[in-house]
N, C-alpha and C positions, 0 to 999 in steps of 0.2 A: 504494500500500500504506500502511496506517495503522500508526504506531508509537506504542505507549503507554509508560508507565514500568514498571519492574520492581515486583513485589510488589503488583500491583493485580489486581482480579478479572478484568480483560480483558487482562492481560499476555500477550504471546507468550512462551512458555517453552521453552527448550532444555535437555534433560537429557543429560549425558554419562555413559555407562557405561564408565568407564575415565578416569582423570584425571591422566595423566602430562604430560610437557612439551609434547607436541603438543596435547593437550586444553586445556592452559593457554592456548595461543595462540588456540585456537578460542573459548574463553570470553571472552578480551579483545576479540576482534573482534565477538562477539555483543553484548557490553556497550556497545560503541561505538554500537550501533544501538538501545540502550535495551531489549534483550532480557533477560528474566529468565533466570538461569542456575542450574542445579543440577548439581553435580559429585558423582559416585558412584565409589568405588573400594574396594579390599579392605584399604587401610591408611590410617591417620590422616595428615592433613596432606600429602596428595599435592599435587603442584604446582598442579593446577587447583582443588583445595579452597581454596587460599589466595586466589583471586581471584573465586570464584563467589559468588552471592547466598546459596546454601545448599549444604551439603556433607553427604554421608552416607558412612559406612563400613559395608559389608556383605560377606557372602560372595558373590562374583560368580559362583560355580558353583552357588549355591542358587537354584532357580527361584522358590520362594516369597518369598525375601527381595527378589529383583529385582522381582517383580510387586507386592509390598507397597509399595515405594518409588514405583513407577510409578503405582499407583492412588492413593496418598496425594498425590502432587504433580500428577498429571494434566498432563504436559507436552504441548505442541503438537507437538514433535518429539523423538524419541529417537535419539541418536547413539552407537552402539556404537564405542568407541575402542580396544578391545583384543580379542584373539582368545580369551583365557581368560574365557569368559562362557557362561552357560547359554542355549543357543540356543532351547530350548523356551519359555523365558520370553518371548523376542522374538516367537515365533510366536503365543503366547497373547495377548500385548499387542496384536499386529496384529489378531487376531480380535476383540478388544474395541474396536477402532476407533482405537487409537493409531497414529501415523505413525512407523514405524521407517525410519531413513535408512541406505542407500538403500531397502532392504526386507529383511524377515527371510530370505527365500530367498537373496538375494545374500550376506548375512552368513554364512549357513550354507554356501553353496558355497565362499566364499573363505577361511573359517577352517580348512578341511580341504583339504590339498594333493591328496588323492585326488579329492575332489569337483570342484575347480576344474580340475585337469589333464584329467580325463575330459570335463568340460563343454566346455573350450576345444578340446581335440584331437579328440574324437570327435563332439561335437554341432556346435560352431561351425566345425570344420575349420581352425583356425589352426595355423600351423607351430610345432611343439615338437620338442625332442630326444626320443630314445627313453626309455622309463621302464617300470618294473615295481613292483608293490607286494608286500611280503613281511611275514609275521608271525612267522617263526622265523629263527634264525641259519642253519639249513640252507638256508632259502629265500633268505636274503641271499647266501650263498655261491654258490648257483646263479644268482641274478639278476646278481650281479657278474660271474660267468664269462660269462654271455650278453652283458652290456653291454660288457665289456672294461674294462681299467684305463687311466687312472684313471677312477673313477666317483664320483658325489656321492650321499651317503646322508643322509636327513633323516627326522624323524618326520612323519607326515601332519599333525599338529597341534602347532605351537609358535609362539612369537612372537620377533621380533627376531633370527632366525637361531639361536636356541638349539637345540642338538642336532644341528647340521649339521656334516658333515665330508667330506673328500675321501679316499677310499681309493686309494692309488697302486699297491698290490699286494695280493695275497691275504692277506699277513701283517698288513695294516692293518685287516682286516675286524673282528676281535675288538674292537679299540679303537674303531672307528666304531660298532659295536653298543653298546658301553658308553656312548659319548657320547650317542647317540640316546636310549637308555633313561633316562639321567639328566636329560633335558631336561624343563622344565616344559611341561605340556600333555599330549596323548594320544600316548604312544609305543607303543601296542599294535600299530600298523602303521607300517611304514616305506616310503618311496618311494626307489627306487634309480634314479638318473638318468644318462643318457649325459653324459659330460664333454665339453661343446662347446668346442672350442678357439677361443673367440671372440676378437675383437680388443679388444672392450670391452663393458661392460654399461651399460644406461641405465634410468632411470625416466621414463616418459612420463606426466606428470600430465595427467589427462583430467577435465574438469569438465563435468557435464551436468545439465540439468533438462528439463522438457517443452518448453522454448522453443529450446534450442540446445545444441551440444557445442563446447567450446573446448579447445585443446591448449596447454599451456605449452611453452616451448622444452625440448628433451630435456635431461635431467640425467645427466651421467656420474658414476659413483661407484666407489669402491674399498671392498671389504669385507675384514674380517678376522674369522675365526671366525664367518662368517655374518652379521655385523653391520657396518653401514657405519662408516667412519672419516673419509672425505673425500667430498665431492660438489662438482660444479661445473656451471655453467649459462652458456651453452649448451654441449652436447657437440658438438664438430666432427665432423659426419658427412655423408655424401653426401646429396643431395636424394632420390635413389632410396631409400636406406635409411630416411631420415626419413619419406618418404611411406608406405613399407611399415609402419613402426612406428605411424604414425597410423592406418593402416587396421586393423591388428591391435587397437590400443587401442579404436577405435570399435566394432569387431565384438564385442569382449569386453564393453565397458561397455554397449552396446546390448542384448547378450544378458542381462546382469544387470539392467538397468533401474534406475529410481529416480533420485533426486536426489543430488547431492554430488560430491565429488572422489574420483578413483580413482588410486592409484599403480600403474601397469602396468609391471612389470619385464620387461626383454627382454635377450637376448644378440644381439650384432651381429658378423657375420663378413663383411667386405667389404660387399656390398650385400644380404646375406641377413640376415633378422631372425627370431629365434626367441622365442616367448612363453615366459616363465618363471612368473611369479606376478602376482597383483593383490591390492591391499588397498583396500577400499571406504571410505577415510578418508584424511586427510592422511598423507603418507609422511615418514619421518625424513630421507631424502635431500633432500626438498623444503624443509627449513628454509632452504636457500639462497635461496628466493624472498622471504624477508623483506628481502633487500638488493638483489635484482635486478628486482623487479616493483612496480608501483604498487599492485597487489592481491596479497598473498601467497597461498600455497595455503590458508591458514587463512581469510583474508577471502573468497576465492573459494568455499570450502566453505560458509561461512555464506550468501553470496549465492545459491548454488545451492539450498541447503536452503529458503530463503525464496522461491524462484522469481524472483529478481531478475536483471537483465542481468549477463553474465559477462565483459564486455570489460575489458581492462586495458592498461597501457603497460609495455613492456620498457625498463628503465633502462639496461641494459648487461650486463656479464659479472660473475659472482661465484662465490664458493666458500665451502664450509663445512668446518670441521674439528671433529670431536667430541672432547670431553675425557672420558676414562674414568678412574674412580677407581683409585688404586693401593693403597688401604687399605680395611679393613673397620672401620666406626665408626658409632655412633649419634649422633655430633655432627660431621658432615662439614664441613670448611672447604676451600674452593677458593681458593688463593692465585694472584693474577693480577698480573703486572708492569704498571705503569702504561703502558709503551710499547705494550701490546696495545690500548689505547684510542686508536687512530689516527683520522684524519679519514675514512679509507676503510674503517673496520671497525666492526662491532657485536660486543658480547659478550653472551651470554645465559647466566645462571646459573639453573639450574632450581629450586633450593631444595628438593631432595629431603631428607627427614628422616633418611635412613640411606644409607650407601654400602657397597658391597661391591666387591671387585676386579673391574674390567671394567664396572661400572655407569656409564652415561652421565650425567654430572653437569652439563655445560655445553657450549656450542658457540661457536666463533669464526666470524664471518662477514666476508668481505672483498669489496670491490668494485673493479673496474677497468673503465673505460669500453669498452675495446677487446679485452681478452684474457682468456679463461678460464684460460689457462695461467699468466699473471701473477697472477691472483687466487688460483689454487690454491697457487702457491709462497708467496704472502703468508700464506695461511691456515696452511700448514705451518710457517711461521716463527712466527706468532703463537701457535699452540697449544703450542709449546715453552715459552712464557712462563707456562703454567698448571702448577700442582702442587697436591697435596692432602696433608692430614695427618689 
């Protein structure tokens, strides 16, 4: 493969639609290969804006604005990095000959929980929990009664767990309805899911292109309000469960097709594995791979996009801990004690220009040669050394 310099007539050009902290790492990995990078988002000075060759701020829900920047820049590859995006723009770009990663249909299926659940459960026949879709509060009450309590309630479209809640009793349904309706994204329809009393949940990072499919070691994670706060790799699980998880991940990603990395989320109960969701892009829980692998999820994503080999080396065990803002401010400052910068840790501050309570602003990464549990405890200790004002 030939590699040129950025900003030349023959440059390979990657455009990110969505420029948060995950996109920032993708841009950095692409630039290491001399790839020209264009970062697009709905607000100025997004994390990936700060490291890309070019940056645009547009309305990501506006089809014409997305197509305008695509036609202007003529990227080799378009990488949608957020769910809140006009999908018709991607379909039209694809029809015009642009290469959407992994493909517009996969983005469309995965950005909507109804589409991907029906695709996985009914077409691909992978194992999932029971579910129903509702559009009214009365429908929610009926579905919850059918499902039993507790049950999980989510908008069919939202990002980073926004709008998700667990109703433990019928008296919780009104609050769950309000939480879902206030979420960013499309809350016109909700999914009501069986609460699987799982032992743990994992992300199976699955990287594919036309040449091969590669699995990273399973990542365990803990969520709070639908968004991850801790992750660790590898997750200690039986070989039977691991094989089932890989089989589900391959079935789903083969069904979606295209190039790139997919974060396949699953619930595990003993040796039984249930499919939950999939994101066709780097996954927030996968930030731990920046310290555990020779090729992080971001590097693997870029390699897959370019059609390059996907092999890598596992260094050992690691964990990540997300730091979320405690304040609302237009001038965020994250204070980190010096002891957080240890020989077996990384700190990543995202540089977001504005914070609000609960917004992810930084991450602590820790490494241990032999134990994920030790790495996780170290990450929990280090994240306590973070504060903001």
